[in-house]
C-alpha positions in Angstrom: 11.1 44.4 -247.1 11.1 46.5 -250.0 14.3 47.1 -252.0 15.1 51.0 -253.7 17.1 53.0 -255.4 19.8 55.0 -253.3 21.2 57.4 -255.1 22.8 56.2 -258.0 23.5 53.1 -257.6 20.8 51.1 -259.0 18.4 49.2 -257.5 19.1 45.2 -256.2 17.4 42.3 -258.1 19.1 39.3 -257.5 21.6 38.6 -254.6 25.2 36.3 -256.2 26.0 33.4 -253.3 29.6 33.2 -253.5 29.7 29.4 -251.4 32.7 27.8 -252.7 32.7 28.9 -255.9 36.1 29.2 -255.5 36.4 25.9 -255.0 34.8 23.3 -257.8 36.3 20.4 -255.9 35.0 21.3 -252.8 31.5 21.9 -253.9 31.4 18.5 -255.4 32.4 16.8 -251.7 29.6 18.9 -250.2 26.8 17.8 -252.5 27.1 14.1 -252.0 28.1 15.2 -248.1 24.5 17.7 -248.2 22.7 14.5 -250.4 23.7 11.9 -247.4 22.8 14.2 -244.5 19.2 15.1 -246.4 18.1 12.1 -246.9 18.7 10.8 -243.3 17.2 13.9 -242.1 14.4 13.6 -244.1 13.6 9.5 -243.2 14.4 10.1 -238.9 11.9 13.1 -238.9 9.4 11.2 -241.5 9.6 8.0 -239.6 9.4 10.0 -235.9 6.2 11.7 -237.0 4.7 8.4 -238.6 4.9 7.1 -235.5 3.8 9.8 -233.2 1.1 9.5 -235.2 0.2 5.6 -235.3 1.5 4.5 -231.9 -1.7 4.3 -229.6 1.5 4.3 -226.6 3.2 7.2 -228.0 0.0 9.6 -227.9 1.3 11.3 -224.7 2.2 15.0 -224.7 6.5 13.9 -224.5 6.0 12.5 -228.0 3.3 15.0 -229.6 5.5 17.8 -229.0 8.4 15.6 -230.0 6.5 14.8 -233.6 6.7 19.2 -233.6 10.3 18.8 -233.6 10.3 16.1 -236.0 8.2 18.7 -238.6 10.3 21.5 -237.2 13.7 20.4 -238.2 12.4 18.2 -241.6 10.9 21.6 -242.2 13.6 24.2 -241.4 16.5 21.2 -243.3 14.0 21.5 -246.7 14.0 25.2 -246.2 17.9 25.2 -247.5 19.5 22.2 -248.1 17.8 21.8 -251.2 18.9 25.1 -252.7 22.6 24.5 -251.4 22.7 21.4 -252.8 21.3 23.2 -256.4 23.7 26.4 -256.6 26.4 23.1 -255.5 26.5 22.2 -259.1 26.6 26.1 -260.2 29.5 28.8 -260.5 28.3 31.8 -259.1 24.8 30.8 -258.8 21.9 33.4 -258.2 18.9 34.2 -256.2 16.6 36.5 -256.5 15.7 38.9 -254.4 12.0 37.9 -253.2 13.2 34.6 -253.1 16.0 35.8 -251.2 13.7 36.7 -248.6 11.5 34.4 -248.3 14.2 31.9 -247.8 15.0 34.3 -245.0 12.1 34.6 -243.3 10.8 30.9 -243.7 14.2 29.8 -241.7 14.2 32.7 -239.3 9.8 31.2 -238.7 11.4 28.4 -238.0 14.2 28.6 -236.1 12.3 30.6 -234.1 9.5 28.2 -233.4 12.2 24.9 -232.5 13.7 27.8 -229.9 9.7 28.4 -228.2 9.0 25.0 -228.7 12.3 23.7 -226.8 11.2 25.7 -223.3 7.7 24.6 -223.9 9.3 20.1 -223.5 10.8 21.6 -220.9 7.6 22.7 -219.3 6.7 19.2 -220.0 9.4 17.5 -219.0 9.1 19.8 -215.4 4.9 18.7 -214.7 6.1 15.2 -215.3 8.6 14.9 -213.1 7.9 17.4 -210.3 3.7 16.3 -210.1 3.3 13.4 -212.2 -0.1 12.4 -210.4 -1.8 15.3 -211.6 0.6 15.1 -215.0 -1.8 14.1 -217.4 -4.2 16.6 -215.9 -2.3 19.6 -216.2 -0.9 18.7 -219.2 -4.1 17.4 -221.0 -4.3 17.2 -224.8 -5.7 21.3 -225.4 -3.0 22.9 -223.1 -0.3 20.8 -225.3 -2.6 21.9 -228.3 -2.4 25.9 -226.7 0.8 25.6 -226.2 2.3 23.9 -230.0 0.4 26.8 -231.1 1.8 29.4 -228.8 5.6 28.4 -229.9 4.1 28.0 -233.7 2.3 31.7 -233.6 5.0 33.5 -231.2 7.5 32.9 -233.9 5.1 33.9 -236.8 4.9 36.8 -235.1 8.5 38.1 -234.7 9.0 37.0 -237.8 6.6 39.5 -239.5 6.8 42.3 -237.8 10.8 43.3 -238.5 9.2 42.7 -241.9 6.4 45.0 -242.0 7.7 48.0 -240.2 11.3 48.1 -241.6 11.7 48.4 -245.7 16.1 48.5 -246.4 17.4 49.9 -249.0 20.6 48.2 -250.9 23.7 50.4 -252.0 24.0 47.9 -255.2 26.4 45.3 -253.4 24.7 42.1 -254.9 27.8 39.4 -253.9 26.3 37.2 -250.5 29.5 35.8 -249.0 27.6 31.8 -248.1 25.3 29.4 -249.4 22.5 30.8 -248.8 21.1 33.7 -247.7 21.8 34.3 -244.2 20.3 37.4 -242.1 24.4 38.7 -241.2 25.8 38.4 -244.3 23.1 39.8 -245.8 23.2 42.8 -242.9 26.3 43.7 -244.4 25.1 45.1 -248.0 22.7 47.1 -246.6 23.4 51.1 -247.4 20.0 52.5 -245.4 19.2 53.4 -241.9 19.8 50.2 -240.1 19.6 51.4 -236.4 16.1 50.9 -236.2 16.7 46.8 -237.9 19.2 46.5 -235.7 17.1 47.7 -232.2 14.5 45.7 -233.6 16.3 42.3 -234.6 17.6 43.1 -230.9 14.3 43.1 -229.3 13.8 39.7 -230.9 16.7 38.2 -230.1 16.2 38.5 -226.0 12.4 37.2 -226.8 13.7 34.5 -229.2 17.1 33.3 -227.3 18.2 34.0 -224.0 14.4 33.9 -222.5 13.6 30.3 -223.7 16.8 29.8 -222.8 16.4 31.2 -219.6 12.6 29.3 -219.1 15.0 26.1 -219.6 17.5 26.1 -217.5 15.0 27.1 -214.0 13.3 24.7 -215.5 16.2 21.8 -215.4 17.0 22.8 -212.2 14.2 22.6 -210.9 13.4 18.9 -212.4 16.6 18.0 -210.4 15.6 19.4 -207.1 13.2 17.6 -208.2 14.9 14.2 -209.1 17.7 14.6 -206.0 14.7 14.2 -203.8 13.8 10.9 -205.2 15.1 7.7 -202.9 14.6 5.1 -205.3 18.1 5.1 -207.5 16.3 3.3 -209.9 13.3 5.6 -210.8 16.0 8.0 -210.2 17.8 7.3 -212.7 14.8 7.2 -215.2 13.9 11.2 -214.4 17.3 11.6 -215.6 17.0 9.4 -218.8 13.9 10.6 -220.0 15.7 14.4 -219.7 18.6 13.5 -221.3 17.5 13.4 -224.3 15.9 16.9 -224.2 18.6 18.6 -222.7 22.0 17.5 -225.0 19.1 18.5 -228.3 18.7 22.1 -226.1 22.7 21.6 -225.6 23.8 21.4 -229.6 20.5 23.6 -231.0 21.6 26.7 -228.4 25.4 25.9 -228.6 25.5 27.0 -232.1 22.7 29.7 -232.3 25.2 30.9 -229.9 28.0 30.5 -231.6 26.5 31.6 -235.2 24.7 35.0 -233.7 26.6 36.6 -230.7 30.2 35.2 -231.2 31.7 38.5 -232.5 31.9 39.0 -235.9 35.1 39.5 -238.3 36.7 38.8 -241.7 38.4 35.8 -240.3 35.4 34.1 -239.5 33.2 34.5 -242.7 34.8 31.0 -243.3 34.2 29.4 -240.2 30.8 30.6 -240.1 29.7 29.2 -243.6 30.5 25.9 -242.5 29.1 26.2 -238.9 25.8 27.3 -241.0 25.8 24.4 -243.2 26.0 21.9 -239.0 23.6 23.9 -238.3 20.9 23.2 -242.0 21.9 20.2 -241.9 24.0 18.0 -239.0 21.2 19.7 -236.3 18.3 18.6 -238.2 19.7 14.9 -238.7 20.9 14.3 -234.9 17.3 14.9 -233.4 15.6 12.1 -233.9 18.9 10.1 -234.1 19.4 11.1 -230.2 15.5 10.5 -229.3 15.2 6.9 -230.9 18.6 5.4 -229.4 17.9 6.9 -226.4 14.4 6.3 -226.2 12.7 2.9 -225.3 9.0 3.6 -226.2 10.0 5.1 -229.9 12.5 1.4 -230.5 9.2 -1.1 -229.6 6.9 1.2 -231.4 9.4 0.9 -234.1 9.5 -2.9 -234.1 6.0 -3.0 -233.7 5.7 -0.9 -237.0 8.1 -3.1 -238.7 7.7 -6.1 -237.3 3.6 -6.1 -238.1 1.6 -5.9 -234.2 2.4 -10.2 -233.7 5.9 -8.9 -233.0 
């Protein structure tokens, strides 16, 4: 994306991030809150990545995809939270045009990759429950790696296409009413023809949100049908338990995305959007490792073995 001068307007070389600049006390509280959340996020997701890497009992497709999810959460939080924390210490912080769109592209890529990865994880759970005898054959290491690369690669292409195909321009307005470079906040500053950009964003949105979400819902309907066929109550509860964590993560993640990007935008909703974006950037990546570790016996056993040694 390239900026350009339009009429008598000066070209935009940097943006002002308004955030909570009018409320210094709130900025201080937000800084310490984000610091705590970021420490927990880094510790939790790093722990899962290390556990999956060093624990042989976790070398399964389910935990391979879980480690990918933790890596995405770690990268996504790091792409936004440290910058927001730094901006909390400044009045009317600025960010260069290039840095702003770099952050925007990176966050879009990571968010899209997580959408597709959650769909892949739903497919993994479907195969594990509906065809357990052939599970290891269907979800071989090569297949798992291919599915993970497909999720990351598709997200990269969907992020790259709008950037390369549609240059945009601004009309001298450089104040973003947000904590960071959010697509919706930046989109309001455009003065160039946005029809093609809107069309491309709509296509990307349909491919990245409704389609993976529909695939996940269909997978869980098939899982539910397969579980109801299981006669043993204990086996049925175990099957529900293995899917519960993933279903909870899907609900939180897609629920937040739908609230931010699909809900009609009004001037009154801008402050609420900023709060929800903080939840999306800082809280959601922190919740995922907590959800999986608190509900998963294998992860807790692996954590005990790594912490206390092999003799535990």
